[in-house]
C-alpha positions in Angstrom: -7.1 -13.4 17.8 -9.8 -11.7 15.6 -12.7 -14.4 15.9 -15.0 -12.2 17.8 -14.6 -9.3 15.3 -17.2 -10.1 12.6 -17.1 -8.0 9.4 -19.9 -7.6 6.7 -18.9 -6.9 3.2 -21.3 -5.5 0.9 -20.8 -6.7 -2.6 -18.7 -9.8 -3.3 -17.2 -8.9 -6.9 -13.7 -9.0 -7.8 -12.3 -6.0 -5.5 -14.6 -6.9 -2.6 -13.1 -10.6 -2.9 -9.6 -9.0 -2.7 -11.0 -7.4 0.6 -12.1 -10.7 1.8 -9.1 -12.3 1.0 -6.8 -10.2 3.3 -9.6 -10.1 6.3 -10.1 -14.0 5.8 -6.7 -14.7 5.9 -5.9 -12.5 8.8 -8.6 -14.5 10.9 -11.6 -12.2 10.5 -15.1 -14.1 10.3 -16.8 -12.5 7.1 -20.2 -12.7 5.7 -20.3 -10.9 2.0 -23.8 -9.7 0.6 -24.8 -9.6 -2.9 -27.6 -8.8 -5.6 -29.9 -11.7 -6.8 -28.1 -11.4 -10.0 -24.5 -10.3 -9.3 -23.1 -8.2 -12.2 -19.5 -8.9 -11.6 -17.6 -9.1 -14.9 -14.4 -10.6 -13.5 -16.3 -13.5 -12.2 -13.4 -16.2 -12.1 -12.1 -14.1 -9.4 -15.4 -13.0 -7.4 -17.0 -14.9 -4.7 -20.3 -13.5 -5.9 -20.6 -16.5 -8.3 -21.6 -18.4 -5.2 -25.0 -16.7 -5.8 -25.3 -18.5 -9.2 -23.8 -21.7 -8.4 -24.0 -22.4 -4.6 -20.3 -22.4 -3.9 -17.4 -20.3 -5.7 -13.6 -20.7 -5.2 -11.1 -18.0 -5.5 -7.4 -18.7 -4.9 -7.6 -20.3 -1.3 -11.0 -18.8 -0.7 -14.4 -20.6 -1.1 -17.8 -18.6 -0.9 -21.0 -20.4 -0.2 -24.5 -19.1 -0.8 -26.4 -18.9 2.6 -29.9 -17.7 3.7 -29.9 -17.6 7.5 -27.7 -17.4 10.7 -27.5 -21.5 11.1 -25.9 -21.6 7.7 -23.8 -18.8 8.3 -22.5 -20.5 11.3 -22.0 -23.9 9.5 -20.2 -22.1 6.8 -18.0 -20.5 9.1 -17.4 -24.0 10.6 -16.6 -25.4 7.4 -13.8 -22.8 6.8 -16.0 -20.9 3.9 -17.1 -17.6 3.5 -21.0 -16.9 3.7 -22.4 -15.2 0.6 -26.0 -13.9 1.4 -28.4 -12.2 -1.0 -29.4 -9.0 0.8 -30.8 -6.0 -0.8 -32.6 -5.0 2.6 -29.9 -5.1 5.3 -31.2 -8.0 7.1 -27.6 -9.2 7.2 -26.5 -6.7 9.9 -29.3 -7.8 12.3 -28.1 -11.5 12.1 -24.3 -10.8 12.1 -24.3 -7.9 14.3 -20.9 -7.0 12.9 -18.2 -4.9 14.6 -17.1 -3.8 11.1 -18.9 -3.1 7.8 -17.4 -2.6 4.7 -19.3 -1.2 1.6 -17.0 -2.7 -1.3 -20.1 -2.5 -4.0 -18.1 0.3 -5.7 -21.2 2.1 -6.9 -19.6 5.5 -7.0 -22.3 6.6 -4.7 -23.6 5.7 -1.3 -26.7 3.1 -1.6 -27.6 3.0 1.9 -24.6 2.4 4.1 -24.7 4.3 7.6 -22.5 5.5 10.0 -24.5 3.8 12.7 -24.2 0.4 10.7 -21.3 -0.8 13.1 -18.5 0.6 15.5 -16.5 0.6 12.3 -17.9 1.4 8.7 -15.5 1.7 5.8 -16.5 2.9 2.4 -14.5 2.2 -0.7 -14.1 4.9 -3.6 -16.2 7.8 -4.2 -19.7 8.6 -2.8 -18.6 8.4 1.0 -17.5 11.0 3.1 -15.6 10.0 6.3 -17.0 11.1 9.4 -20.7 11.9 7.6 -21.8 8.2 6.3 -18.4 6.2 7.2 -15.6 6.2 9.7 -13.2 5.7 7.0 -12.8 5.8 3.1 -10.4 3.8 1.2 -9.0 5.4 -2.4 -9.8 3.4 -5.2 -8.8 5.6 -7.9 -5.3 3.8 -9.8 -2.2 6.2 -9.0 -0.2 7.3 -6.2 -3.2 7.5 -3.7 -4.4 4.1 -4.5 -5.3 2.3 -1.2 -5.0 4.9 1.3 -7.1 5.2 4.3 -8.9 8.7 4.7 -10.1 9.4 8.1 -11.4 12.8 7.0 -12.9 13.9 3.6 -13.7 11.9 0.5 -11.9 9.9 -2.1 -11.0 11.2 -5.5 -14.1 11.8 -7.7 -14.9 9.1 -10.2 -12.8 9.7 -13.3 -15.2 7.3 -15.5 -12.0 6.1 -17.2 -11.1 2.3 -17.0 -8.0 1.1 -15.5 -5.3 1.4 -18.5 -3.5 -1.9 -19.5 -0.7 -1.6 -22.2 -2.0 2.0 -23.1 -5.5 1.1 -23.5 -8.4 2.2 -21.4 -11.9 2.4 -22.6 -10.7 0.6 -25.6 -10.5 -2.8 -24.1 -13.8 -2.6 -22.3 -16.9 -4.4 -23.7 -20.1 -2.6 -23.2 -23.7 -3.6 -23.9 -25.0 -2.4 -27.2 -28.6 -2.4 -26.2 -30.9 -3.3 -23.3 -31.9 -7.1 -23.0 -30.8 -10.3 -21.7 -27.3 -11.1 -22.3 -26.2 -14.4 -23.7 -22.7 -15.6 -23.6 -20.7 -17.2 -26.6 -17.2 -17.1 -25.1 -15.8 -18.0 -21.8 -13.2 -16.2 -19.6 -9.9 -17.3 -20.0 -10.5 -17.5 -24.0 -8.5 -15.7 -26.8 -10.1 -13.4 -29.0 -9.4 -11.2 -31.8 -10.8 -7.6 -32.6 -14.3 -8.2 -33.9 -14.8 -11.9 -32.5 -18.4 -12.1 -31.0 -18.4 -13.0 -27.3 -22.1 -13.1 -27.0 -25.7 -11.5 -27.7 -27.7 -9.1 -26.2 -31.2 -10.1 -27.5 -30.5 -9.9 -31.3 -27.5 -7.6 -31.1 -23.9 -9.2 -31.3 -21.2 -8.2 -28.9 -18.0 -8.1 -30.4 -14.4 -7.9 -28.6 -13.1 -4.5 -29.2 -9.5 -5.4 -29.3 -7.3 -8.9 -29.3 -6.1 -10.5 -26.2 -7.3 -12.7 -23.4 -11.1 -12.3 -22.5 -10.4 -11.5 -18.7 -14.0 -10.9 -17.7 -17.6 -11.6 -19.0 -20.8 -11.0 -17.2 -23.0 -13.9 -16.2 -24.9 -15.5 -18.9 -28.5 -14.7 -18.8 -28.3 -11.5 -16.9 -30.5 -8.8 -18.0 -28.5 -5.4 -18.8 -29.1 -1.7 -19.7 -27.6 -0.2 -22.9 -24.0 0.8 -22.4 -23.7 -1.3 -19.5 -19.8 -2.9 -18.9 -20.3 -6.3 -19.6 -16.7 -7.6 -20.2 -12.9 -6.5 -20.9 -10.1 -8.0 -22.8 -6.8 -7.9 -21.6 -4.3 -7.2 -24.2 -1.1 -8.6 -22.0 -2.7 -12.0 -23.2 -1.6 -13.6 -19.8 -4.2 -16.3 -18.7 -3.3 -16.8 -15.2 -4.4 -13.1 -14.7 -7.9 -14.4 -15.3 -7.7 -16.7 -12.2 -5.8 -14.7 -9.6 -6.8 -11.5 -7.8 -5.6 -8.4 -9.1 -3.3 -6.0 -7.7 -5.8 -3.5 -7.0 -8.0 -5.6 -5.4 -5.3 -6.8 -2.9 -4.2 -3.0 -2.5 -7.6 -2.1 -1.5 -8.0 -5.3 0.8 -4.7 -4.1 2.6 -6.0 -0.9 3.0 -9.2 -2.0 4.5 -7.2 -4.6 7.0 -5.0 -1.6 7.9 -8.3 0.4 8.8 -9.7 -2.4 10.9 -6.4 -2.8 12.6 -6.3 0.9 13.5 -9.8 0.9 14.8 -9.0 -2.0 17.0 -5.7 -0.3 18.3 -7.4 2.7 19.1 -10.2 1.2 21.1 -8.2 -1.2 22.7 -4.5 0.1 23.0 -1.8 -2.6 23.6 -0.3 -2.8 27.3 3.3 -1.6 27.3 5.9 -4.4 27.9 
């Protein structure tokens, strides 16, 4: 039904992967774009890992790194989602999408424009509907999470991580200095407060609390001081490390709503 409605998703981290899951399962052909060194923390549920490993699997989705249009078509034919490294926007010229979704969650607009596609959707702060995008999706947890805004902007960045068991910033792992990160633990491992999960140059990176190591940046990535490089889930449920989160699916549902609303407005259903 939607085979001709091509979608480009900017970003392939865990939240962008939730968007991809909703759209792909509904039948939309997708291409996701990423940095040369993706900075996803929840890597086990992020198709951005395809940039490092060639392919990545999240639940029933498979992402494959591609470099050109024939590879995109081959990926679609194989039932997998193309993931392309692109920092210049060349993917738009290749795919000529009907929909562009900026799911980088950068908290600011890094170059997305209203003219990128017939429907342009921005996730979170940094976008204004009718100015640089057609629709904005609210990403702030709370009563308005996942609402589609056809005018105005999302709520400002609170700079407070999502609270789990009463813990917000306390459960997040930040880089103690600038340099190359080297991991010592793997996602899904049980840690205690103070356990070393990796190193940035010569500085140890300790777990701030006990629980399940739910996220950890890819080994070998160069980070700045105070960069978020991991998180610990105090609930200790290992399955949460391998499944798309409630927030990611909520955002994906909102994007799907926006796309379907746009298609309905563009071509209203004939009366029965």
